[in-house]
VOGU-3710 file (C-alpha; in Angstrom, 3 decimals, decimal comma):
1> masnetvsvl> 3,282/-33,181/-37,941  6,120/-35,259/-36,572  7,090/-37,613/-39,368  8,664/-40,968/-39,994  11,487/-40,450/-42,482  10,916/-43,862/-44,140  7,166/-43,506/-44,742  5,503/-41,199/-47,249  1,947/-39,934/-46,895  1,825/-39,096/-50,604
11> kgfpiaqike> -0,270/-41,633/-52,451  0,374/-42,636/-56,044  4,076/-41,832/-56,168  6,445/-44,775/-56,862  7,987/-44,560/-53,402  10,288/-47,587/-53,696  11,807/-46,330/-56,944  12,154/-42,829/-55,538  14,044/-44,067/-52,473  16,352/-46,198/-54,594
21> ehetlatgew> 17,026/-43,394/-57,059  17,551/-40,948/-54,200  20,334/-43,100/-52,794  21,905/-43,464/-56,245  21,674/-39,754/-57,002  23,065/-38,819/-53,594  26,318/-40,655/-54,329  26,852/-38,184/-57,152  28,950/-38,561/-60,287  32,435/-39,885/-60,882
31> npytkqrsfp> 35,123/-37,218/-60,487  38,236/-38,195/-62,499  40,390/-35,806/-60,464  39,511/-37,112/-57,009  38,721/-40,667/-58,193  35,568/-40,491/-56,104  31,864/-40,010/-56,601  30,440/-36,797/-55,217  27,268/-34,756/-55,409  27,878/-31,254/-56,834
41> dsrtppsqaf> 28,387/-28,698/-54,107  26,739/-25,278/-54,046  29,559/-23,754/-56,118  29,854/-26,371/-58,869  27,248/-26,806/-61,611  26,663/-30,502/-62,390  27,732/-32,041/-65,672  25,311/-32,225/-68,581  24,950/-35,982/-68,095  24,154/-35,593/-64,396
51> fsraidkwkv> 21,655/-32,815/-65,152  20,013/-34,831/-67,950  19,550/-37,782/-65,639  17,870/-35,537/-63,053  15,518/-34,209/-65,764  14,657/-37,717/-66,956  13,949/-38,973/-63,438  11,737/-35,961/-62,733  9,692/-36,744/-65,851  9,319/-40,396/-64,860
61> lispytpthg> 9,037/-40,356/-61,051  7,698/-36,916/-60,121  5,918/-34,990/-62,863  3,238/-37,590/-63,771  2,103/-37,837/-60,132  2,240/-34,147/-59,232  -1,131/-32,357/-59,091  -1,507/-28,721/-60,099  -2,248/-27,744/-56,490  0,149/-27,975/-53,555
71> lncspsdpvv> 0,763/-31,161/-51,618  0,041/-31,740/-47,936  3,077/-33,503/-46,520  5,875/-33,015/-44,031  9,261/-31,512/-44,957  10,819/-34,901/-44,135  8,677/-36,942/-46,520  10,898/-39,151/-48,744  9,338/-37,696/-51,883  10,043/-34,152/-50,660
81> lyvrmlikvf> 13,674/-35,004/-49,912  14,115/-36,484/-53,392  12,389/-33,523/-55,042  14,659/-31,125/-53,176  17,730/-32,937/-54,442  16,526/-32,773/-58,048  15,638/-29,084/-57,750  19,094/-28,405/-56,352  20,614/-29,992/-59,467  18,371/-27,838/-61,676
91> glrltgkrqq> 19,309/-24,657/-59,847  23,034/-25,384/-59,904  22,942/-25,942/-63,656  21,383/-22,487/-64,085  24,459/-20,923/-62,445  26,843/-22,267/-65,092  28,152/-20,723/-68,294  25,731/-18,975/-70,612  25,467/-21,844/-73,087  24,834/-24,287/-70,240
101> vevassalmn> 22,149/-21,990/-68,839  20,355/-21,771/-72,183  20,346/-25,551/-72,647  19,164/-26,107/-69,068  16,452/-23,468/-69,431  15,024/-25,192/-72,499  14,906/-28,527/-70,692  13,301/-27,055/-67,560  10,546/-25,236/-69,445  8,834/-28,555/-70,155
111> iwlsiwtwlr> 8,569/-29,430/-66,462  8,228/-25,927/-64,997  4,590/-26,235/-63,900  5,286/-29,341/-61,804  8,397/-27,665/-60,351  6,231/-24,680/-59,425  3,813/-26,977/-57,560  6,676/-28,315/-55,471  8,105/-24,870/-54,810  4,703/-23,866/-53,419
121> tihahshask> 4,703/-26,999/-51,265  8,170/-26,245/-49,886  7,112/-22,657/-49,203  4,063/-23,863/-47,272  6,364/-25,862/-44,977  7,973/-22,630/-43,755  4,748/-21,029/-42,509  5,123/-20,077/-38,848  1,869/-21,811/-37,889  3,415/-25,197/-38,699
131> wplyndvdaa> 6,586/-24,847/-36,640  5,065/-25,971/-33,305  4,119/-29,249/-35,040  7,637/-30,062/-36,228  10,133/-32,296/-34,497  13,862/-31,605/-34,775  14,218/-33,544/-38,035  11,277/-31,758/-39,635  12,587/-28,366/-38,487  16,023/-29,062/-39,979
141> ncsagydllv> 14,522/-30,234/-43,276  12,195/-27,241/-43,355  15,143/-24,878/-42,930  17,113/-26,643/-45,676  14,070/-26,539/-47,939  13,636/-22,821/-47,325  17,242/-22,053/-48,296  16,793/-24,095/-51,475  13,521/-22,310/-52,247  15,037/-18,823/-51,949
151> dtlfvlfysn> 18,052/-19,714/-54,086  16,024/-21,552/-56,726  13,466/-18,794/-57,165  16,307/-16,346/-57,700  18,127/-18,340/-60,411  14,838/-19,194/-62,136  13,545/-15,619/-62,097  16,681/-13,568/-62,817  18,830/-14,253/-65,849  21,416/-12,082/-67,585
161> pptplsilvg> 20,077/-11,673/-70,224  16,598/-13,143/-69,675  15,905/-16,612/-71,081  12,565/-18,028/-72,247  12,465/-19,887/-68,915  13,058/-16,785/-66,778  10,378/-14,936/-68,757  7,956/-17,840/-68,258  8,715/-17,956/-64,529  8,214/-14,197/-64,195
171> etngvkkmma> 4,865/-14,405/-65,963  3,619/-17,341/-63,889  0,813/-16,275/-61,578  1,978/-16,216/-57,966  5,755/-16,275/-58,438  6,398/-12,589/-57,767  3,824/-12,667/-54,985  5,695/-15,544/-53,313  9,066/-13,820/-53,657  7,639/-10,650/-52,119
181> aiwigegrds> 6,026/-12,650/-49,304  9,353/-14,332/-48,522  11,129/-10,953/-48,337  8,388/-9,511/-46,123  8,307/-12,581/-43,885  12,038/-12,363/-43,215  11,652/-8,725/-42,186  8,750/-9,404/-39,848  10,457/-12,307/-38,089  12,377/-10,702/-35,233
191> satfgfkaas> 13,986/-14,050/-34,399  15,409/-14,307/-37,949  14,477/-17,983/-38,170  15,403/-18,272/-41,838  17,824/-15,374/-42,138  17,679/-12,694/-44,831  18,721/-14,415/-48,065  15,765/-12,951/-49,973  17,570/-9,593/-49,988  18,800/-10,583/-53,452
201> ytatwphypp> 15,234/-10,234/-54,758  15,311/-6,426/-54,438  18,889/-5,815/-55,570  19,664/-4,028/-58,830  20,382/-6,506/-61,611  21,271/-6,035/-65,307  18,264/-6,122/-67,648  15,943/-5,372/-64,704  15,840/-1,561/-64,374  14,963/0,008/-60,996
211> pgpilpqivd> 12,815/-0,461/-59,039  12,983/-4,037/-60,361  10,134/-6,532/-60,585  9,801/-7,470/-56,895  9,875/-4,166/-54,969  6,581/-2,919/-56,491  5,010/-6,235/-55,479  6,337/-5,784/-51,935  4,845/-2,289/-51,684  1,534/-3,619/-53,003
221> qcqggvaaar> 1,411/-6,498/-50,507  2,338/-4,137/-47,666  -0,484/-1,825/-48,779  1,834/1,134/-49,101  5,378/2,388/-48,885  5,367/3,166/-45,150  4,880/-0,464/-44,112  7,377/-1,630/-46,743  9,957/0,915/-45,534  9,502/-0,229/-41,939
231> illsriknnl> 10,090/-3,826/-42,956  13,242/-2,820/-44,858  14,597/-1,106/-41,732  13,592/-4,119/-39,615  15,506/-6,424/-41,949  18,627/-4,288/-41,516  18,413/-3,972/-37,731  17,367/-7,589/-37,080  20,200/-8,847/-39,275  22,717/-6,846/-37,255
241> tlaepdfqsl> 21,452/-8,277/-33,969  22,454/-11,794/-35,037  25,560/-13,315/-33,482  26,828/-13,792/-37,042  25,087/-11,301/-39,347  24,508/-12,157/-42,993  26,695/-9,338/-44,294  26,024/-10,000/-47,966  22,261/-9,645/-47,472  22,823/-6,699/-45,131
251> ltdlrvmedq> 24,797/-4,797/-47,752  22,071/-5,432/-50,328  19,360/-4,083/-48,010  21,488/-1,061/-47,083  22,069/-0,217/-50,735  18,364/-0,551/-51,520  17,675/1,945/-48,730  20,336/4,355/-49,998  19,104/4,084/-53,598  15,524/4,736/-52,524
261> lsgeiqpagp> 16,517/7,922/-50,698  18,682/9,261/-53,504  16,251/8,473/-56,334  13,516/10,652/-57,752  9,911/10,340/-56,637  7,740/9,201/-59,539  4,403/7,354/-59,567  6,038/4,279/-61,088  9,662/5,331/-60,775  12,550/3,642/-59,000
271> allrkalish> 12,217/5,454/-55,654  9,030/3,775/-54,447  10,016/4,048/-50,769  11,555/7,512/-50,736  8,375/9,348/-49,812  7,840/6,957/-46,898  11,454/7,107/-45,704  11,389/10,908/-45,433  7,895/11,093/-43,959  6,964/11,800/-40,338
281> dipfigamvd> 5,756/8,185/-40,076  9,314/6,808/-40,083  11,825/7,828/-37,334  14,527/7,387/-39,938  17,418/9,252/-38,313  16,986/7,364/-35,052  16,940/4,096/-36,973  20,212/5,002/-38,714  21,848/5,798/-35,377  20,822/2,335/-34,174
291> vlhlllrdrv> 22,267/0,804/-37,342  25,587/2,628/-36,909  25,745/1,540/-33,283  25,138/-2,100/-34,252  27,685/-1,899/-37,055  30,452/-0,455/-34,895  29,878/-2,176/-31,576  32,703/-4,285/-30,199  34,921/-3,647/-33,210  38,689/-3,724/-32,955
301> pqqwaemsdf> 40,600/-1,116/-35,009  41,572/-3,647/-37,704  37,903/-4,334/-38,450  36,899/-0,737/-39,106  38,323/-0,694/-42,619  36,360/-3,856/-43,404  33,135/-2,058/-42,465  33,572/0,783/-44,959  31,054/-0,562/-47,471  28,471/-0,996/-44,713
311> lqppfvsish> 29,034/2,421/-43,133  28,533/4,412/-46,304  24,758/3,824/-46,778  23,740/4,990/-43,252  25,947/8,104/-43,420  24,843/8,988/-46,946  21,202/8,264/-46,125  21,257/10,579/-43,106  22,695/13,313/-45,313  20,042/12,706/-47,989
321> hvnttgraye> 17,313/12,743/-45,355  18,437/16,052/-43,847  18,834/17,733/-47,225  15,605/16,359/-48,663  13,142/16,932/-45,848  14,173/20,466/-44,923  13,349/19,526/-41,323  16,832/20,227/-40,007  15,868/20,767/-36,363  13,718/17,639/-36,267
331> caiqlnrgti> 16,585/15,616/-37,751  19,006/17,110/-35,230  16,688/16,156/-32,369  16,622/12,538/-33,561  20,420/12,522/-33,744  20,665/14,100/-30,298  18,431/11,469/-28,700  20,791/8,638/-29,519  24,365/7,655/-28,825  25,743/9,001/-32,091
341> iallanasst> 28,159/11,446/-30,435  29,773/8,877/-28,163  29,834/6,441/-31,071  31,658/8,831/-33,398  33,995/9,946/-30,637  34,914/6,349/-29,897  35,490/5,706/-33,587  37,776/8,707/-33,842  39,832/7,856/-30,777  40,266/4,119/-31,333
351> cgsswdrrfa> 40,451/3,392/-35,028  43,246/5,719/-36,084  44,192/5,302/-39,727  41,687/2,471/-40,133  38,842/4,988/-40,007  38,014/5,588/-43,670  38,581/9,255/-44,545  35,276/9,409/-46,415  33,380/8,534/-43,264  35,588/10,650/-41,057
361> arsgellqfi> 34,480/13,596/-43,177  30,814/12,570/-43,012  30,907/12,018/-39,256  32,547/15,434/-38,909  29,678/16,942/-40,895  27,198/15,307/-38,523  28,983/16,704/-35,472  28,989/20,175/-37,015  25,312/19,823/-37,850  24,495/18,896/-34,239
371> gkftiyktff> 26,614/21,755/-32,914  24,529/24,338/-34,779  21,568/23,738/-32,491  23,276/24,349/-29,146  21,610/27,776/-29,153  18,337/26,046/-28,260  18,165/25,454/-24,538  16,180/22,205/-24,587  18,386/20,767/-27,315  21,514/21,903/-25,465
381> rilqenispg> 20,549/20,190/-22,206  20,072/16,841/-23,943  23,337/17,309/-25,817  25,135/18,128/-22,579  23,944/14,848/-21,072  25,035/12,916/-24,165  28,598/14,191/-23,861  29,870/12,024/-21,056  32,462/13,140/-18,469  34,821/10,599/-19,969
391> mritsskfra> 34,635/12,379/-23,294  35,567/15,652/-21,622  38,594/14,061/-19,972  39,838/12,849/-23,347  39,111/16,141/-25,112  42,789/17,087/-24,753  43,642/13,902/-26,640  41,222/14,938/-29,372  42,745/18,421/-29,565  46,253/17,014/-29,852
401> skdpncqqvs> 45,255/14,627/-32,620  45,777/15,608/-36,245  42,772/13,557/-37,266  40,026/15,909/-38,563  37,306/13,899/-36,883  39,033/14,023/-33,501  39,340/17,771/-33,879  35,647/17,953/-34,729  34,759/16,052/-31,549  36,949/18,441/-29,583
411> wlvnrvdewa> 35,188/21,384/-31,236  31,767/20,072/-30,215  32,844/19,382/-26,619  34,305/22,880/-26,319  31,211/24,412/-27,872  29,011/22,674/-25,321  31,259/23,873/-22,490  31,079/27,434/-23,792  27,317/27,349/-24,008  27,155/25,879/-20,517
421> kiwgterhfa> 28,834/29,034/-19,254  26,449/31,196/-21,239  23,354/29,378/-20,058  24,674/29,272/-16,516  26,922/31,901/-14,904  26,554/34,382/-17,747  22,966/33,714/-18,611  21,861/37,366/-18,375  24,278/38,360/-21,139  22,788/35,771/-23,456
431> ldcgntqvrg> 19,305/37,065/-22,737  20,213/40,749/-22,919  17,548/42,519/-24,958  19,933/45,269/-26,057  18,545/48,051/-23,852  21,598/49,856/-22,399  19,528/50,953/-19,394  18,928/47,355/-18,337  22,423/46,825/-16,912  23,239/48,049/-13,420
441> pkcapsetlk> 26,468/49,838/-12,394  28,489/46,565/-12,292  26,848/44,951/-15,302  24,259/43,365/-13,048  20,892/43,487/-14,765  18,282/45,793/-13,295  15,138/43,851/-12,520  12,953/46,942/-12,947  14,182/47,721/-16,464  14,273/44,243/-17,960
451> caavhsvr> 11,964/43,894/-20,930  9,135/41,379/-20,972  11,010/39,119/-23,397  13,825/38,540/-20,910  11,405/37,699/-18,117  9,458/35,340/-20,348  12,570/33,418/-21,436  13,713/33,049/-17,845
//
C-alpha cells in the first residue's frame, strides 16, 4: 500500500479544493502576540473563528462525500491528511473552558456520524496486518493518525460533566468496542509500536463511577477477567522495557491494578479484575517483583524520590494479594524465586534519605514476611542462594546504619546464617524429637533410639 502523497484514491471528493484548503489551514491563524500565523499546538485550543472555519469546511468538503462505512485508502492519502487536521482542531476545542466545550459539542453533534466514519478509517490503518505494506511515509502517517485517534476518542467520550455530544458518542454502536480494542491491542503488542496512551480509557474520572464504561467492555472482549488481567500486567511490564517509558500511562495502569485489588468483588462492581488477579492463573507476585526490578534498575539516588508514586502500587498490591488470598506460603515462594531481596538491599544501601519512608516500611514488611519461612528447608535453600556473598560482606554496613530497612536486611541475612548452622552442623538438634534417650553421652544422637520421624526427615 505504498502511496503517492499527491494522488488520492478516494473518488468523488473535491481533491483540488481539499489540497488548497489544507495548505491554508496549515498556516494557522494570526497571533497578535507573535505577529505570525501558527496552527494551534497540542496545548492551545483554537479560537472560535478558527474552529468555526474547520466546521464549515468539514460540512462542505468532507461530510457530503463520506459514506456511512469505512474508507479504503492509505494513511498518506491527501483527504486523510486533511481530515486529520480538521479532527485535531475539533479535539483541541473540546479541551478548552467549559463554555467553549459546550459550544463546540453542539456544533460537532451535527457532523458526528461522518467523524465516526473517519475515526474507523484511521483505526483500520493501524491494524498490524497492514504494516508490511507501508513505506516509511505511510508508517509515519499511520503512527500520527493513531495518536490523534486515541486522543480524540478520549475527549469526545469523556466530559466533566457529560455533554450531549459525549452522551451521543458513548451511545454510538462500536465506540466503546473500539476503545477497548485499542487498549487491548497496546497490551498485546510486545514491541509497543504505538505506545500505551489508551491507559486513560480505564482511569477513574468524575461522573464515571468505577469500574467506568470501558473496563467492562475490555473484560467482555477478552472473554473473562483472567485474560484482561494478563493484558493489564503486560501493558505495565512492556511499558517499563521501553528506553523511554510513558510514565503517565504507566501510573494510570498501576493505579487501575491497585484499585482492582483493593476493591470489593461484586458481579457488576468496580473490582472486575480482582478475582483474576488473586487467582492461581496469574503469577501476580512474580509479576510485581519484575515490575519493581524494572522500576528501580539503573537508578541514581536522586531519582528514587521521583519514583515514589510508581513504587506504591506494586508494594501495596503485593500486600493486598498476600492478605486477600490467604496463601502466604505460595506468595512467599513467588517472592523467593525472584531478585526482590537483592533489589531491596540495593535500594536500602544506595538511596539513603531519598528512599521514601513509606516504602522503606513496606519493603521491611516484605523482608520480615520472607524471613518467616526459613524454617522450611526447600524454601531456605533457595533463599540462601538469593542472598549473594556480596550482601553478606556488606551486612556490617547494614547493621551500622540507622535506616530501618537496612537493619531489616541485616536481620534477614543473620537469620539465614543462623538457620544455615541449624540445618548444617547442628542439624540433629533441629530434628530432635524430644526423647531424652535419643542423645548419646556427648549429645551425639543415638542411631538406635532415633524415632521414625527423625529418620524420615533426614
